N, C-alpha and C positions, 0 to 999 in steps of 0.2 A: 465822490467827494468834489467839493468845490470851493473857490473863493471868490466872496461876495462882499461888497461894501453896501450897507443898508442904512437908511435913516431910522432912528428910534421914532416909533411911534408912541410910546407911553414908556414912564420910569416911575414909578410911584411907591413910597413906602408903606408897608402893610402890616407891619409889627415892629418890635424892637430891633433896631438895626438889620431889618429884613425889607427887601425890595423886589418887585416883581416888574420886569422889563420885557417889553414887546417889541417886535419888528416884523414886517413882511417880506416873505420870498417864497414864489411859489416854485421855484426850481429846488432849493433847500428843504422845503416841506414836503414835496414829491418823494425827497430820497430818505428822510428822516424815519427812524424807528425808535421805541421807548427803549432807553437805555443807553443810548448814543451819547455824545456830547459835542460840543463847539470848541473850538479854540476862537477867542475873540481879543481884538486888538480896539482901542478907542480910536479909529481913524488912521489914516495913513500918514498924516502930518505928525502925529503924536509919537516923540519918541521915549518919554518917560511916562509910563514904565515901557521899557524897551520891548519885554517878551509878553507874548500873548497869555491870556488866563483861560485854564478849561473851566466850562461850566455844562452842568446836566442840561438836556433839552426838557424843559418841565412840561410842555403841552403844545398842542396846535388850536387856535380857535380860529374859527370862520376859512378852514381848508389850508389858509397860506400864513397865518400871523403866529409867528413862534414865539413862545413865552420862555423866560429865563427868571428863575428864582435864586436869590443869591444873598448873602448876609455880609456885612461890612467886615472884614477879618484883616485887611491891610490897606496899605498904600493903593494897590491896583482897584479893589473894589470900592474904596471910599472914593477914587475919581469916578469910579463908573456910576456910583450914585449920583453925581452931579451932573451927569449928562441929562439935556431935556430934548423934548421934541422936536424932531429935525437934525439933531447931532448924528453924524456918521460913524459906524462901528465897521471893522473889518471882520468878517466871520468865515471861518476854514471848518468846513464838517460837510455832512456829520461823518465822526469819528468813532472806532471802536465798534464792538461787538454789543448787541441789545439782547433782550429778555427772550428767553423762550417760552412761549405762551403755552397754558396748559391745554388740555383737551377739552372740547365742550362740555364733556359731562363732570370734569374734575372741579372741585372749588378753590379759589385762589386764597390764599391768606397771606396778607401784606403786613409786614413790620418795619415801621418806620421811627427812626429817633431823631428828633431835631430836624436838620435840613436834608436829613435823608429823605423826606417827603418830595424833595426836589424831582428825581427821576419817578417816583411812584405814582403820581398824579398822572403822567403821560401814559405810563402802564394800565393805571385803571380806566383811562380813556379807551384804550385798546381792549382790554379785558371786557368792556361793558359791550362790544360789539361781537364777541364771540361767546362769552360764557352764558350758559342757561341757569347756573347757579349764582346767587347773590354773593358779591365779592365782600370779604371780611377784612378789616384793616385795624391793626392796633399803631396807635400814633402816641409818641411819647415827647414830652419837652420838658426843662428843668423847671420852668415857672409859668405861670397864666400869662405872664408879658410877653413871652415869646411864641404863645401859640399862634398859629397862623393857619388859615386853607380848611377850618372846619366846615364852613358854611357851603364851600364850594364841594367838599367831598360828600355832605349830606344832599347837595343838590343831585349827585351822581347815583343817589340811593345805595349806598353801601352800607354794611353794618360795621358802624364806627366805634370803636373803643379809645377813648382818650386818658392819658395818664400825666401827672407831672409830679416831678420829683418831691416837692414841698407839698403837695397836696392841696396847691390853690386853686385848680380845676380839674374835673374828673377825677379818677382814682389815683391815691396816694402811692408812690413808689416808681419802679422802674417800667418801661415797655415790656422788658422780657419777664418781669411778674406776670403780666397779663397772658403772655405766651404760655407760661409754664401752668397756670390755671386752666386756661383752654385745653392744651395736650392733655393734661392730668385727668380731663372727664374721660368718659367712655364714648369715643368717637364711634360714627357709624361709617366715615369714610376716611381716606387719608389727605390732608389737603397738600397742594404744592405751596411751598414756603417762598416769599419773595420779600428781600430785606435791602434796607439802606440805612445807613446810619456811622456812628462811631465805631472803631474797630473792635472795642470792648463788648459792644452790643452784638456786632456780628459774629465774634468769635462764641458768644453764649447761645444765638441762633442757630449757628453751623452745629455746635455740640448736641442742641435739642433735636435737631435734624437725624443726627446719627443715632442717638437714643430711639428715636420713635420710627426709624426708618422710612424718613420722608425725603422727597426730593427737594432741595433747596439752591436757590440762586440768589446770590450776593452782588451788590454794586458798589466797587470799592472807589473811595477818593483817595486820590494822591496828588501831591504837587507834580507838576511835569512843564517842561520847557519846550517842547516841539509837539507832542502830540502824534508823533509817527515812530516812537521806539529807537530813535537816532540819539538822542540825550542820555537815555538809560536810566534817567532820574526817577522812575515810577516802579522798579524792580521790586517783586514781591516774590518770596521763596514758596516754591511748589512743594506739594504734600509727598511727592517722588521724585527724588532729584537724577533717577537713572537717565531719563531722556532728555529732560529739559531741568536746569536747577532753579531758572527763575522765569516767572513770567513779567510782562510790561503790561500795566495797567491801561494805558493808551492802547495798545496793539493787540493783546490777547484779550482783555477785558474791555471797558471797566466791570461787564457783568460776568461772573465766574459762576460754574458750578461749586457748590461750597466744599466739596470734597476735595478741590483742586489746591486749595490753599494751605499752607502750614501757618497755622493759626497761633501756633506757640511763637513763632518766628515774627509774626507780623508786629 
């Protein structure tokens, strides 16, 4: 884990309220694994907002250019979207535990809901280096106006299926509907599931994993003030409270094996 101040190289709008930011750091890039995150503050001199914000690591370009994908959801991300090339950000990381990659002969099946795509593109980059099988992804958004990154994903030569809730692009419905249809077929192999998105979506994916006896890894999103497990603001209830009643998303996650989480309590 490192703390570094880096100038922004790019910070551009790519969709409705969605921005893609890039900065360079050879030291941070060398330590980073898919599924981990950074705690970011908008320069040492800025005190408003006071606390750092957590951001999934979206990917690495050109060996040391780190990418952050984010939506404007409040004051912090609104201020972040106003930063320009050369503006400094203070970055702590990489933090948390990343994804466990499948074996080379196993097929990875990725399920992303909305901004859940943020950590899964980085995972896709890593999978392309070790997977012999073509990667499959189900990607869902509420409307076509919020769809992002489909061209980049197609450039990675993955088997991509898109859904929107209103049917304005791709298949009409929820991304978990596509998962149900796929798992309902007579599969010749057991895929390994990787999912990130809203909690109701993750709950459904976890339920399907249990029903079909599949390994499943989920990346949880949570509000957090520190990123180190000190503030305890990102606690989630475990499925078995005998040894440890709660996990902390920042410290024990953000990636968990799906059976570790009490989905009814989340």
